[in-house]
PyMOL Python script that loads the backbone (N, CA, C, O; Angstrom):
from pymol import cmd

cmd.read_pdbstr("""\
ATOM      1  N   MET A   1      50.926  49.416  40.413  1.00  0.00           N
ATOM      2  CA  MET A   1      51.646  48.992  41.590  1.00  0.00           C
ATOM      3  C   MET A   1      51.487  47.478  41.811  1.00  0.00           C
ATOM      4  O   MET A   1      52.427  46.787  42.204  1.00  0.00           O
ATOM      5  N   ARG A   2      50.269  46.988  41.547  1.00  0.00           N
ATOM      6  CA  ARG A   2      50.038  45.543  41.702  1.00  0.00           C
ATOM      7  C   ARG A   2      50.861  44.751  40.693  1.00  0.00           C
ATOM      8  O   ARG A   2      51.370  43.671  40.994  1.00  0.00           O
ATOM      9  N   LEU A   3      50.977  45.287  39.537  1.00  0.00           N
ATOM     10  CA  LEU A   3      51.754  44.610  38.499  1.00  0.00           C
ATOM     11  C   LEU A   3      53.218  44.518  38.902  1.00  0.00           C
ATOM     12  O   LEU A   3      53.856  43.492  38.670  1.00  0.00           O
ATOM     13  N   LEU A   4      53.756  45.565  39.495  1.00  0.00           N
ATOM     14  CA  LEU A   4      55.137  45.569  39.957  1.00  0.00           C
ATOM     15  C   LEU A   4      55.332  44.563  41.100  1.00  0.00           C
ATOM     16  O   LEU A   4      56.327  43.838  41.130  1.00  0.00           O
ATOM     17  N   ALA A   5      54.385  44.525  42.030  1.00  0.00           N
ATOM     18  CA  ALA A   5      54.470  43.576  43.146  1.00  0.00           C
ATOM     19  C   ALA A   5      54.401  42.140  42.630  1.00  0.00           C
ATOM     20  O   ALA A   5      55.150  41.281  43.096  1.00  0.00           O
ATOM     21  N   ALA A   6      53.532  41.877  41.696  1.00  0.00           N
ATOM     22  CA  ALA A   6      53.410  40.532  41.117  1.00  0.00           C
ATOM     23  C   ALA A   6      54.690  40.162  40.370  1.00  0.00           C
ATOM     24  O   ALA A   6      55.130  39.014  40.429  1.00  0.00           O
ATOM     25  N   ALA A   7      55.276  41.102  39.683  1.00  0.00           N
ATOM     26  CA  ALA A   7      56.517  40.840  38.958  1.00  0.00           C
ATOM     27  C   ALA A   7      57.656  40.532  39.929  1.00  0.00           C
ATOM     28  O   ALA A   7      58.467  39.639  39.684  1.00  0.00           O
ATOM     29  N   LEU A   8      57.708  41.287  41.042  1.00  0.00           N
ATOM     30  CA  LEU A   8      58.743  41.027  42.046  1.00  0.00           C
ATOM     31  C   LEU A   8      58.554  39.660  42.706  1.00  0.00           C
ATOM     32  O   LEU A   8      59.528  38.940  42.924  1.00  0.00           O
ATOM     33  N   VAL A   9      57.332  39.303  43.020  1.00  0.00           N
ATOM     34  CA  VAL A   9      57.049  37.976  43.610  1.00  0.00           C
ATOM     35  C   VAL A   9      57.435  36.884  42.617  1.00  0.00           C
ATOM     36  O   VAL A   9      58.026  35.876  43.003  1.00  0.00           O
ATOM     37  N   ALA A  10      57.110  37.075  41.363  1.00  0.00           N
ATOM     38  CA  ALA A  10      57.474  36.085  40.345  1.00  0.00           C
ATOM     39  C   ALA A  10      58.991  35.987  40.202  1.00  0.00           C
ATOM     40  O   ALA A  10      59.528  34.892  40.033  1.00  0.00           O
ATOM     41  N   LEU A  11      59.677  37.116  40.269  1.00  0.00           N
ATOM     42  CA  LEU A  11      61.135  37.128  40.171  1.00  0.00           C
ATOM     43  C   LEU A  11      61.765  36.421  41.374  1.00  0.00           C
ATOM     44  O   LEU A  11      62.708  35.647  41.218  1.00  0.00           O
ATOM     45  N   ILE A  12      61.241  36.690  42.572  1.00  0.00           N
ATOM     46  CA  ILE A  12      61.756  36.019  43.779  1.00  0.00           C
ATOM     47  C   ILE A  12      61.510  34.514  43.686  1.00  0.00           C
ATOM     48  O   ILE A  12      62.382  33.719  44.033  1.00  0.00           O
ATOM     49  N   ALA A  13      60.336  34.127  43.222  1.00  0.00           N
ATOM     50  CA  ALA A  13      60.036  32.694  43.065  1.00  0.00           C
ATOM     51  C   ALA A  13      60.965  32.060  42.038  1.00  0.00           C
ATOM     52  O   ALA A  13      61.420  30.932  42.229  1.00  0.00           O
ATOM     53  N   ALA A  14      61.248  32.761  40.969  1.00  0.00           N
ATOM     54  CA  ALA A  14      62.145  32.230  39.938  1.00  0.00           C
ATOM     55  C   ALA A  14      63.565  32.075  40.471  1.00  0.00           C
ATOM     56  O   ALA A  14      64.278  31.151  40.080  1.00  0.00           O
ATOM     57  N   ILE A  15      63.974  32.969  41.357  1.00  0.00           N
ATOM     58  CA  ILE A  15      65.306  32.872  41.956  1.00  0.00           C
ATOM     59  C   ILE A  15      65.359  31.734  42.972  1.00  0.00           C
ATOM     60  O   ILE A  15      66.378  31.052  43.082  1.00  0.00           O
ATOM     61  N   GLN A  16      64.278  31.522  43.711  1.00  0.00           N
ATOM     62  CA  GLN A  16      64.236  30.507  44.756  1.00  0.00           C
ATOM     63  C   GLN A  16      64.124  29.086  44.208  1.00  0.00           C
ATOM     64  O   GLN A  16      64.608  28.154  44.850  1.00  0.00           O
ATOM     65  N   LEU A  17      63.512  28.891  43.062  1.00  0.00           N
ATOM     66  CA  LEU A  17      63.316  27.539  42.527  1.00  0.00           C
ATOM     67  C   LEU A  17      64.613  26.756  42.379  1.00  0.00           C
ATOM     68  O   LEU A  17      64.669  25.610  42.825  1.00  0.00           O
ATOM     69  N   PRO A  18      65.662  27.318  41.775  1.00  0.00           N
ATOM     70  CA  PRO A  18      66.906  26.541  41.692  1.00  0.00           C
ATOM     71  C   PRO A  18      67.524  26.252  43.056  1.00  0.00           C
ATOM     72  O   PRO A  18      68.164  25.219  43.251  1.00  0.00           O
ATOM     73  N   LEU A  19      67.324  27.180  44.004  1.00  0.00           N
ATOM     74  CA  LEU A  19      67.866  26.967  45.345  1.00  0.00           C
ATOM     75  C   LEU A  19      67.220  25.740  46.001  1.00  0.00           C
ATOM     76  O   LEU A  19      67.904  24.964  46.668  1.00  0.00           O
ATOM     77  N   TRP A  20      65.931  25.567  45.816  1.00  0.00           N
ATOM     78  CA  TRP A  20      65.227  24.457  46.468  1.00  0.00           C
ATOM     79  C   TRP A  20      65.242  23.178  45.635  1.00  0.00           C
ATOM     80  O   TRP A  20      65.430  22.090  46.180  1.00  0.00           O
ATOM     81  N   PHE A  21      65.048  23.294  44.340  1.00  0.00           N
ATOM     82  CA  PHE A  21      64.868  22.102  43.508  1.00  0.00           C
ATOM     83  C   PHE A  21      65.945  21.886  42.464  1.00  0.00           C
ATOM     84  O   PHE A  21      65.861  20.926  41.698  1.00  0.00           O
ATOM     85  N   GLY A  22      66.944  22.734  42.405  1.00  0.00           N
ATOM     86  CA  GLY A  22      67.988  22.626  41.388  1.00  0.00           C
ATOM     87  C   GLY A  22      68.982  21.518  41.690  1.00  0.00           C
ATOM     88  O   GLY A  22      68.832  20.771  42.657  1.00  0.00           O
ATOM     89  N   LYS A  23      70.000  21.426  40.842  1.00  0.00           N
ATOM     90  CA  LYS A  23      71.003  20.370  40.942  1.00  0.00           C
ATOM     91  C   LYS A  23      71.751  20.407  42.277  1.00  0.00           C
ATOM     92  O   LYS A  23      72.060  19.350  42.828  1.00  0.00           O
ATOM     93  N   GLY A  24      72.040  21.562  42.794  1.00  0.00           N
ATOM     94  CA  GLY A  24      72.737  21.692  44.061  1.00  0.00           C
ATOM     95  C   GLY A  24      71.850  22.285  45.142  1.00  0.00           C
ATOM     96  O   GLY A  24      72.350  22.890  46.090  1.00  0.00           O
ATOM     97  N   GLY A  25      70.543  22.118  45.012  1.00  0.00           N
ATOM     98  CA  GLY A  25      69.606  22.733  45.935  1.00  0.00           C
ATOM     99  C   GLY A  25      69.464  21.979  47.248  1.00  0.00           C
ATOM    100  O   GLY A  25      70.093  20.945  47.470  1.00  0.00           O
ATOM    101  N   TRP A  26      68.616  22.533  48.111  1.00  0.00           N
ATOM    102  CA  TRP A  26      68.422  21.973  49.443  1.00  0.00           C
ATOM    103  C   TRP A  26      67.853  20.561  49.392  1.00  0.00           C
ATOM    104  O   TRP A  26      68.228  19.721  50.210  1.00  0.00           O
ATOM    105  N   MET A  27      66.979  20.288  48.475  1.00  0.00           N
ATOM    106  CA  MET A  27      66.402  18.942  48.381  1.00  0.00           C
ATOM    107  C   MET A  27      67.501  17.917  48.088  1.00  0.00           C
ATOM    108  O   MET A  27      67.506  16.829  48.664  1.00  0.00           O
ATOM    109  N   ARG A  28      68.405  18.255  47.218  1.00  0.00           N
ATOM    110  CA  ARG A  28      69.521  17.360  46.890  1.00  0.00           C
ATOM    111  C   ARG A  28      70.448  17.201  48.097  1.00  0.00           C
ATOM    112  O   ARG A  28      70.940  16.105  48.366  1.00  0.00           O
ATOM    113  N   VAL A  29      70.682  18.284  48.815  1.00  0.00           N
ATOM    114  CA  VAL A  29      71.532  18.231  50.006  1.00  0.00           C
ATOM    115  C   VAL A  29      70.910  17.301  51.042  1.00  0.00           C
ATOM    116  O   VAL A  29      71.612  16.479  51.631  1.00  0.00           O
ATOM    117  N   TRP A  30      69.610  17.419  51.271  1.00  0.00           N
ATOM    118  CA  TRP A  30      68.932  16.547  52.236  1.00  0.00           C
ATOM    119  C   TRP A  30      69.016  15.084  51.809  1.00  0.00           C
ATOM    120  O   TRP A  30      69.228  14.204  52.643  1.00  0.00           O
ATOM    121  N   GLU A  31      68.852  14.826  50.523  1.00  0.00           N
ATOM    122  CA  GLU A  31      68.932  13.451  50.016  1.00  0.00           C
ATOM    123  C   GLU A  31      70.341  12.883  50.183  1.00  0.00           C
ATOM    124  O   GLU A  31      70.506  11.732  50.588  1.00  0.00           O
ATOM    125  N   VAL A  32      71.340  13.678  49.876  1.00  0.00           N
ATOM    126  CA  VAL A  32      72.725  13.224  50.022  1.00  0.00           C
ATOM    127  C   VAL A  32      73.058  12.986  51.492  1.00  0.00           C
ATOM    128  O   VAL A  32      73.762  12.027  51.807  1.00  0.00           O
ATOM    129  N   ASN A  33      72.574  13.828  52.393  1.00  0.00           N
ATOM    130  CA  ASN A  33      72.792  13.616  53.823  1.00  0.00           C
ATOM    131  C   ASN A  33      72.135  12.325  54.302  1.00  0.00           C
ATOM    132  O   ASN A  33      72.708  11.605  55.119  1.00  0.00           O
ATOM    133  N   ARG A  34      70.947  12.030  53.804  1.00  0.00           N
ATOM    134  CA  ARG A  34      70.267  10.788  54.158  1.00  0.00           C
ATOM    135  C   ARG A  34      71.057   9.574  53.671  1.00  0.00           C
ATOM    136  O   ARG A  34      71.211   8.591  54.397  1.00  0.00           O
ATOM    137  N   GLN A  35      71.549   9.651  52.448  1.00  0.00           N
ATOM    138  CA  GLN A  35      72.364   8.563  51.910  1.00  0.00           C
ATOM    139  C   GLN A  35      73.667   8.408  52.697  1.00  0.00           C
ATOM    140  O   GLN A  35      74.129   7.290  52.928  1.00  0.00           O
ATOM    141  N   LEU A  36      74.250   9.524  53.102  1.00  0.00           N
ATOM    142  CA  LEU A  36      75.491   9.499  53.871  1.00  0.00           C
ATOM    143  C   LEU A  36      75.280   8.803  55.216  1.00  0.00           C
ATOM    144  O   LEU A  36      76.107   7.986  55.621  1.00  0.00           O
ATOM    145  N   GLU A  37      74.197   9.111  55.907  1.00  0.00           N
ATOM    146  CA  GLU A  37      73.903   8.475  57.192  1.00  0.00           C
ATOM    147  C   GLU A  37      73.654   6.978  57.014  1.00  0.00           C
ATOM    148  O   GLU A  37      74.084   6.177  57.845  1.00  0.00           O
ATOM    149  N   ALA A  38      72.972   6.599  55.951  1.00  0.00           N
ATOM    150  CA  ALA A  38      72.736   5.178  55.683  1.00  0.00           C
ATOM    151  C   ALA A  38      74.062   4.464  55.427  1.00  0.00           C
ATOM    152  O   ALA A  38      74.269   3.351  55.911  1.00  0.00           O
ATOM    153  N   GLN A  39      74.948   5.086  54.681  1.00  0.00           N
ATOM    154  CA  GLN A  39      76.250   4.480  54.407  1.00  0.00           C
ATOM    155  C   GLN A  39      77.093   4.385  55.664  1.00  0.00           C
ATOM    156  O   GLN A  39      77.799   3.395  55.856  1.00  0.00           O
ATOM    157  N   ARG A  40      77.036   5.393  56.526  1.00  0.00           N
ATOM    158  CA  ARG A  40      77.784   5.348  57.786  1.00  0.00           C
ATOM    159  C   ARG A  40      77.280   4.217  58.674  1.00  0.00           C
ATOM    160  O   ARG A  40      78.078   3.521  59.303  1.00  0.00           O
ATOM    161  N   ALA A  41      75.974   4.028  58.731  1.00  0.00           N
ATOM    162  CA  ALA A  41      75.410   2.926  59.531  1.00  0.00           C
ATOM    163  C   ALA A  41      75.871   1.584  58.969  1.00  0.00           C
ATOM    164  O   ALA A  41      76.217   0.676  59.725  1.00  0.00           O
ATOM    165  N   HIS A  42      75.874   1.460  57.663  1.00  0.00           N
ATOM    166  CA  HIS A  42      76.352   0.228  57.024  1.00  0.00           C
ATOM    167  C   HIS A  42      77.833   0.004  57.327  1.00  0.00           C
ATOM    168  O   HIS A  42      78.248  -1.121  57.605  1.00  0.00           O
ATOM    169  N   ASN A  43      78.620   1.060  57.273  1.00  0.00           N
ATOM    170  CA  ASN A  43      80.053   0.955  57.572  1.00  0.00           C
ATOM    171  C   ASN A  43      80.290   0.537  59.021  1.00  0.00           C
ATOM    172  O   ASN A  43      81.187  -0.260  59.296  1.00  0.00           O
ATOM    173  N   ARG A  44      79.484   1.074  59.960  1.00  0.00           N
ATOM    174  CA  ARG A  44      79.621   0.672  61.364  1.00  0.00           C
ATOM    175  C   ARG A  44      79.345  -0.819  61.538  1.00  0.00           C
ATOM    176  O   ARG A  44      80.044  -1.500  62.288  1.00  0.00           O
ATOM    177  N   ALA A  45      78.334  -1.320  60.851  1.00  0.00           N
ATOM    178  CA  ALA A  45      78.028  -2.748  60.936  1.00  0.00           C
ATOM    179  C   ALA A  45      79.175  -3.577  60.365  1.00  0.00           C
ATOM    180  O   ALA A  45      79.533  -4.610  60.930  1.00  0.00           O
ATOM    181  N   LEU A  46      79.746  -3.140  59.264  1.00  0.00           N
ATOM    182  CA  LEU A  46      80.869  -3.863  58.669  1.00  0.00           C
ATOM    183  C   LEU A  46      82.112  -3.798  59.555  1.00  0.00           C
ATOM    184  O   LEU A  46      82.856  -4.774  59.647  1.00  0.00           O
ATOM    185  N   GLU A  47      82.340  -2.663  60.201  1.00  0.00           N
ATOM    186  CA  GLU A  47      83.487  -2.543  61.111  1.00  0.00           C
ATOM    187  C   GLU A  47      83.334  -3.487  62.300  1.00  0.00           C
ATOM    188  O   GLU A  47      84.312  -4.088  62.744  1.00  0.00           O
ATOM    189  N   ALA A  48      82.119  -3.620  62.815  1.00  0.00           N
ATOM    190  CA  ALA A  48      81.879  -4.548  63.926  1.00  0.00           C
ATOM    191  C   ALA A  48      82.131  -5.983  63.484  1.00  0.00           C
ATOM    192  O   ALA A  48      82.731  -6.766  64.219  1.00  0.00           O
ATOM    193  N   ARG A  49      81.673  -6.327  62.285  1.00  0.00           N
ATOM    194  CA  ARG A  49      81.907  -7.679  61.761  1.00  0.00           C
ATOM    195  C   ARG A  49      83.396  -7.926  61.555  1.00  0.00           C
ATOM    196  O   ARG A  49      83.897  -9.004  61.874  1.00  0.00           O
ATOM    197  N   ASN A  50      84.101  -6.937  61.025  1.00  0.00           N
ATOM    198  CA  ASN A  50      85.538  -7.087  60.812  1.00  0.00           C
ATOM    199  C   ASN A  50      86.287  -7.240  62.131  1.00  0.00           C
ATOM    200  O   ASN A  50      87.240  -8.014  62.222  1.00  0.00           O
ATOM    201  N   ALA A  51      85.857  -6.506  63.149  1.00  0.00           N
ATOM    202  CA  ALA A  51      86.504  -6.627  64.457  1.00  0.00           C
ATOM    203  C   ALA A  51      86.295  -8.022  65.036  1.00  0.00           C
ATOM    204  O   ALA A  51      87.213  -8.592  65.625  1.00  0.00           O
ATOM    205  N   ALA A  52      85.101  -8.572  64.874  1.00  0.00           N
ATOM    206  CA  ALA A  52      84.841  -9.924  65.364  1.00  0.00           C
ATOM    207  C   ALA A  52      85.680 -10.950  64.614  1.00  0.00           C
ATOM    208  O   ALA A  52      86.218 -11.879  65.217  1.00  0.00           O
ATOM    209  N   LEU A  53      85.790 -10.785  63.311  1.00  0.00           N
ATOM    210  CA  LEU A  53      86.619 -11.706  62.522  1.00  0.00           C
ATOM    211  C   LEU A  53      88.097 -11.571  62.884  1.00  0.00           C
ATOM    212  O   LEU A  53      88.811 -12.571  62.953  1.00  0.00           O
ATOM    213  N   ALA A  54      88.553 -10.353  63.112  1.00  0.00           N
ATOM    214  CA  ALA A  54      89.955 -10.150  63.500  1.00  0.00           C
ATOM    215  C   ALA A  54      90.236 -10.792  64.850  1.00  0.00           C
ATOM    216  O   ALA A  54      91.299 -11.380  65.049  1.00  0.00           O
ATOM    217  N   ALA A  55      89.288 -10.683  65.783  1.00  0.00           N
ATOM    218  CA  ALA A  55      89.468 -11.314  67.094  1.00  0.00           C
ATOM    219  C   ALA A  55      89.515 -12.829  66.956  1.00  0.00           C
ATOM    220  O   ALA A  55      90.304 -13.491  67.631  1.00  0.00           O
ATOM    221  N   GLU A  56      88.685 -13.376  66.093  1.00  0.00           N
ATOM    222  CA  GLU A  56      88.689 -14.822  65.880  1.00  0.00           C
ATOM    223  C   GLU A  56      90.003 -15.283  65.255  1.00  0.00           C
ATOM    224  O   GLU A  56      90.551 -16.312  65.649  1.00  0.00           O
ATOM    225  N   VAL A  57      90.501 -14.539  64.299  1.00  0.00           N
ATOM    226  CA  VAL A  57      91.785 -14.881  63.669  1.00  0.00           C
ATOM    227  C   VAL A  57      92.907 -14.809  64.694  1.00  0.00           C
ATOM    228  O   VAL A  57      93.781 -15.676  64.728  1.00  0.00           O
ATOM    229  N   ARG A  58      92.881 -13.771  65.533  1.00  0.00           N
ATOM    230  CA  ARG A  58      93.894 -13.617  66.567  1.00  0.00           C
ATOM    231  C   ARG A  58      93.847 -14.802  67.549  1.00  0.00           C
ATOM    232  O   ARG A  58      94.891 -15.317  67.949  1.00  0.00           O
ATOM    233  N   ASP A  59      92.639 -15.229  67.932  1.00  0.00           N
ATOM    234  CA  ASP A  59      92.500 -16.381  68.822  1.00  0.00           C
ATOM    235  C   ASP A  59      93.032 -17.649  68.176  1.00  0.00           C
ATOM    236  O   ASP A  59      93.692 -18.458  68.828  1.00  0.00           O
ATOM    237  N   LEU A  60      92.742 -17.819  66.890  1.00  0.00           N
ATOM    238  CA  LEU A  60      93.211 -19.023  66.207  1.00  0.00           C
ATOM    239  C   LEU A  60      94.729 -19.040  66.058  1.00  0.00           C
ATOM    240  O   LEU A  60      95.345 -20.105  66.097  1.00  0.00           O
ATOM    241  N   LYS A  61      95.330 -17.874  65.889  1.00  0.00           N
ATOM    242  CA  LYS A  61      96.782 -17.815  65.737  1.00  0.00           C
ATOM    243  C   LYS A  61      97.509 -18.001  67.070  1.00  0.00           C
ATOM    244  O   LYS A  61      98.589 -18.590  67.110  1.00  0.00           O
ATOM    245  N   GLN A  62      96.924 -17.503  68.157  1.00  0.00           N
ATOM    246  CA  GLN A  62      97.640 -17.489  69.423  1.00  0.00           C
ATOM    247  C   GLN A  62      97.411 -18.718  70.285  1.00  0.00           C
ATOM    248  O   GLN A  62      98.346 -19.183  70.937  1.00  0.00           O
ATOM    249  N   GLY A  63      96.220 -19.250  70.308  1.00  0.00           N
ATOM    250  CA  GLY A  63      95.974 -20.306  71.273  1.00  0.00           C
ATOM    251  C   GLY A  63      95.313 -21.525  70.669  1.00  0.00           C
ATOM    252  O   GLY A  63      94.711 -21.482  69.596  1.00  0.00           O
ATOM    253  N   LEU A  64      95.452 -22.615  71.405  1.00  0.00           N
ATOM    254  CA  LEU A  64      94.838 -23.860  70.966  1.00  0.00           C
ATOM    255  C   LEU A  64      93.403 -23.972  71.455  1.00  0.00           C
ATOM    256  O   LEU A  64      92.667 -24.840  70.987  1.00  0.00           O
ATOM    257  N   ASP A  65      92.990 -23.130  72.371  1.00  0.00           N
ATOM    258  CA  ASP A  65      91.632 -23.209  72.905  1.00  0.00           C
ATOM    259  C   ASP A  65      90.586 -22.960  71.820  1.00  0.00           C
ATOM    260  O   ASP A  65      89.571 -23.654  71.762  1.00  0.00           O
ATOM    261  N   ALA A  66      90.829 -21.992  70.979  1.00  0.00           N
ATOM    262  CA  ALA A  66      89.869 -21.699  69.920  1.00  0.00           C
ATOM    263  C   ALA A  66      89.815 -22.837  68.910  1.00  0.00           C
ATOM    264  O   ALA A  66      88.742 -23.178  68.412  1.00  0.00           O
ATOM    265  N   ILE A  67      90.954 -23.418  68.608  1.00  0.00           N
ATOM    266  CA  ILE A  67      90.984 -24.544  67.671  1.00  0.00           C
ATOM    267  C   ILE A  67      90.243 -25.731  68.270  1.00  0.00           C
ATOM    268  O   ILE A  67      89.480 -26.409  67.582  1.00  0.00           O
ATOM    269  N   GLU A  68      90.472 -25.980  69.559  1.00  0.00           N
ATOM    270  CA  GLU A  68      89.789 -27.084  70.231  1.00  0.00           C
ATOM    271  C   GLU A  68      88.272 -26.851  70.255  1.00  0.00           C
ATOM    272  O   GLU A  68      87.496 -27.780  70.032  1.00  0.00           O
ATOM    273  N   GLU A  69      87.864 -25.633  70.521  1.00  0.00           N
ATOM    274  CA  GLU A  69      86.436 -25.324  70.550  1.00  0.00           C
ATOM    275  C   GLU A  69      85.797 -25.560  69.188  1.00  0.00           C
ATOM    276  O   GLU A  69      84.707 -26.127  69.102  1.00  0.00           O
ATOM    277  N   ARG A  70      86.461 -25.132  68.137  1.00  0.00           N
ATOM    278  CA  ARG A  70      85.924 -25.367  66.790  1.00  0.00           C
ATOM    279  C   ARG A  70      85.865 -26.860  66.473  1.00  0.00           C
ATOM    280  O   ARG A  70      84.888 -27.334  65.892  1.00  0.00           O
ATOM    281  N   ALA A  71      86.896 -27.592  66.849  1.00  0.00           N
ATOM    282  CA  ALA A  71      86.906 -29.028  66.586  1.00  0.00           C
ATOM    283  C   ALA A  71      85.763 -29.720  67.324  1.00  0.00           C
ATOM    284  O   ALA A  71      85.142 -30.636  66.785  1.00  0.00           O
ATOM    285  N   ARG A  72      85.486 -29.296  68.536  1.00  0.00           N
ATOM    286  CA  ARG A  72      84.413 -29.910  69.318  1.00  0.00           C
ATOM    287  C   ARG A  72      83.038 -29.595  68.745  1.00  0.00           C
ATOM    288  O   ARG A  72      82.237 -30.500  68.515  1.00  0.00           O
ATOM    289  N   TYR A  73      82.766 -28.329  68.517  1.00  0.00           N
ATOM    290  CA  TYR A  73      81.408 -27.932  68.162  1.00  0.00           C
ATOM    291  C   TYR A  73      81.105 -28.045  66.675  1.00  0.00           C
ATOM    292  O   TYR A  73      79.968 -28.343  66.309  1.00  0.00           O
ATOM    293  N   GLU A  74      82.058 -27.823  65.832  1.00  0.00           N
ATOM    294  CA  GLU A  74      81.790 -27.870  64.405  1.00  0.00           C
ATOM    295  C   GLU A  74      82.065 -29.239  63.802  1.00  0.00           C
ATOM    296  O   GLU A  74      81.386 -29.653  62.862  1.00  0.00           O
ATOM    297  N   LEU A  75      83.065 -29.949  64.339  1.00  0.00           N
ATOM    298  CA  LEU A  75      83.432 -31.239  63.767  1.00  0.00           C
ATOM    299  C   LEU A  75      83.034 -32.421  64.643  1.00  0.00           C
ATOM    300  O   LEU A  75      83.115 -33.568  64.206  1.00  0.00           O
ATOM    301  N   GLY A  76      82.603 -32.154  65.877  1.00  0.00           N
ATOM    302  CA  GLY A  76      82.170 -33.215  66.770  1.00  0.00           C
ATOM    303  C   GLY A  76      83.310 -34.064  67.302  1.00  0.00           C
ATOM    304  O   GLY A  76      83.099 -35.230  67.636  1.00  0.00           O
ATOM    305  N   MET A  77      84.488 -33.522  67.387  1.00  0.00           N
ATOM    306  CA  MET A  77      85.647 -34.281  67.849  1.00  0.00           C
ATOM    307  C   MET A  77      85.741 -34.248  69.375  1.00  0.00           C
ATOM    308  O   MET A  77      85.261 -33.319  70.024  1.00  0.00           O
ATOM    309  N   ILE A  78      86.378 -35.295  69.935  1.00  0.00           N
ATOM    310  CA  ILE A  78      86.626 -35.353  71.376  1.00  0.00           C
ATOM    311  C   ILE A  78      88.081 -35.715  71.592  1.00  0.00           C
ATOM    312  O   ILE A  78      88.753 -36.189  70.676  1.00  0.00           O
ATOM    313  N   ARG A  79      88.571 -35.492  72.810  1.00  0.00           N
ATOM    314  CA  ARG A  79      89.954 -35.840  73.124  1.00  0.00           C
ATOM    315  C   ARG A  79      90.091 -37.350  73.266  1.00  0.00           C
ATOM    316  O   ARG A  79      89.106 -38.076  73.395  1.00  0.00           O
ATOM    317  N   GLN A  80      91.322 -37.792  73.239  1.00  0.00           N
ATOM    318  CA  GLN A  80      91.589 -39.215  73.295  1.00  0.00           C
ATOM    319  C   GLN A  80      91.205 -39.802  74.661  1.00  0.00           C
ATOM    320  O   GLN A  80      90.748 -40.943  74.721  1.00  0.00           O
ATOM    321  N   ASP A  81      91.377 -39.056  75.753  1.00  0.00           N
ATOM    322  CA  ASP A  81      91.103 -39.581  77.084  1.00  0.00           C
ATOM    323  C   ASP A  81      89.688 -39.263  77.563  1.00  0.00           C
ATOM    324  O   ASP A  81      89.394 -39.456  78.743  1.00  0.00           O
ATOM    325  N   GLU A  82      88.817 -38.789  76.705  1.00  0.00           N
ATOM    326  CA  GLU A  82      87.452 -38.463  77.088  1.00  0.00           C
ATOM    327  C   GLU A  82      86.499 -39.581  76.687  1.00  0.00           C
ATOM    328  O   GLU A  82      86.771 -40.363  75.776  1.00  0.00           O
ATOM    329  N   VAL A  83      85.372 -39.632  77.396  1.00  0.00           N
ATOM    330  CA  VAL A  83      84.325 -40.597  77.077  1.00  0.00           C
ATOM    331  C   VAL A  83      83.134 -39.803  76.567  1.00  0.00           C
ATOM    332  O   VAL A  83      82.725 -38.814  77.175  1.00  0.00           O
ATOM    333  N   PHE A  84      82.598 -40.235  75.473  1.00  0.00           N
ATOM    334  CA  PHE A  84      81.495 -39.534  74.834  1.00  0.00           C
ATOM    335  C   PHE A  84      80.181 -40.173  75.263  1.00  0.00           C
ATOM    336  O   PHE A  84      79.998 -41.379  75.098  1.00  0.00           O
ATOM    337  N   PHE A  85      79.272 -39.385  75.808  1.00  0.00           N
ATOM    338  CA  PHE A  85      77.940 -39.836  76.168  1.00  0.00           C
ATOM    339  C   PHE A  85      76.944 -39.112  75.283  1.00  0.00           C
ATOM    340  O   PHE A  85      77.053 -37.908  75.053  1.00  0.00           O
ATOM    341  N   ARG A  86      75.988 -39.853  74.799  1.00  0.00           N
ATOM    342  CA  ARG A  86      74.950 -39.248  73.975  1.00  0.00           C
ATOM    343  C   ARG A  86      73.613 -39.466  74.652  1.00  0.00           C
ATOM    344  O   ARG A  86      73.242 -40.603  74.945  1.00  0.00           O
ATOM    345  N   TYR A  87      72.903 -38.416  74.896  1.00  0.00           N
ATOM    346  CA  TYR A  87      71.610 -38.490  75.547  1.00  0.00           C
ATOM    347  C   TYR A  87      70.548 -38.360  74.474  1.00  0.00           C
ATOM    348  O   TYR A  87      70.488 -37.360  73.759  1.00  0.00           O
ATOM    349  N   VAL A  88      69.712 -39.381  74.370  1.00  0.00           N
ATOM    350  CA  VAL A  88      68.624 -39.362  73.392  1.00  0.00           C
ATOM    351  C   VAL A  88      67.321 -39.335  74.168  1.00  0.00           C
ATOM    352  O   VAL A  88      67.043 -40.237  74.958  1.00  0.00           O
ATOM    353  N   ALA A  89      66.538 -38.322  73.948  1.00  0.00           N
ATOM    354  CA  ALA A  89      65.259 -38.179  74.650  1.00  0.00           C
ATOM    355  C   ALA A  89      64.256 -39.161  74.072  1.00  0.00           C
ATOM    356  O   ALA A  89      64.208 -39.385  72.863  1.00  0.00           O
ATOM    357  N   ARG A  90      63.462 -39.738  74.951  1.00  0.00           N
ATOM    358  CA  ARG A  90      62.421 -40.659  74.497  1.00  0.00           C
ATOM    359  C   ARG A  90      61.284 -39.856  73.876  1.00  0.00           C
ATOM    360  O   ARG A  90      60.954 -38.752  74.309  1.00  0.00           O
ATOM    361  N   GLU A  91      60.711 -40.448  72.863  1.00  0.00           N
ATOM    362  CA  GLU A  91      59.543 -39.819  72.274  1.00  0.00           C
ATOM    363  C   GLU A  91      58.340 -40.191  73.123  1.00  0.00           C
ATOM    364  O   GLU A  91      58.258 -41.316  73.616  1.00  0.00           O
ATOM    365  N   PRO A  92      57.405 -39.263  73.301  1.00  0.00           N
ATOM    366  CA  PRO A  92      56.252 -39.573  74.119  1.00  0.00           C
ATOM    367  C   PRO A  92      55.424 -40.704  73.521  1.00  0.00           C
ATOM    368  O   PRO A  92      55.156 -40.737  72.320  1.00  0.00           O
ATOM    369  N   SER A  93      55.032 -41.617  74.378  1.00  0.00           N
ATOM    370  CA  SER A  93      54.229 -42.756  73.898  1.00  0.00           C
ATOM    371  C   SER A  93      52.801 -42.278  73.670  1.00  0.00           C
ATOM    372  O   SER A  93      52.343 -41.317  74.288  1.00  0.00           O
ATOM    373  N   GLY A  94      52.121 -42.958  72.783  1.00  0.00           N
ATOM    374  CA  GLY A  94      50.762 -42.574  72.424  1.00  0.00           C
ATOM    375  C   GLY A  94      49.726 -43.179  73.348  1.00  0.00           C
ATOM    376  O   GLY A  94      48.921 -43.985  72.881  1.00  0.00           O
ATOM    377  N   ARG A  95      49.691 -42.849  74.616  1.00  0.00           N
ATOM    378  CA  ARG A  95      48.702 -43.367  75.578  1.00  0.00           C
ATOM    379  C   ARG A  95      47.405 -42.657  75.477  1.00  0.00           C
ATOM    380  O   ARG A  95      46.470 -42.971  76.213  1.00  0.00           O
TER     381      ARG A  95
END
""", "prot")
cmd.dss("prot")
cmd.show_as("cartoon", "prot")
cmd.util.cbc("prot")
cmd.orient("prot")
């Protein structure tokens, strides 16, 4: 009777091994789900970046405000009727 029980346990274990560790087993399913969630998070980040770029392109196409802002901050340009003041902080003297 013990031999039969041991044989049945061995048979059940042999059937379960491919289910847990085989090519299409639960371990593989868990790994693929983890990879899927990582890819979805990456896609969300890329979608947010694309939305920001699309908004910037839309601003550049529609209005001059965005172009003026870029000219001011990135190129250091000013309007013709403006006066440019530069504030230079003094370095502390060595007293």
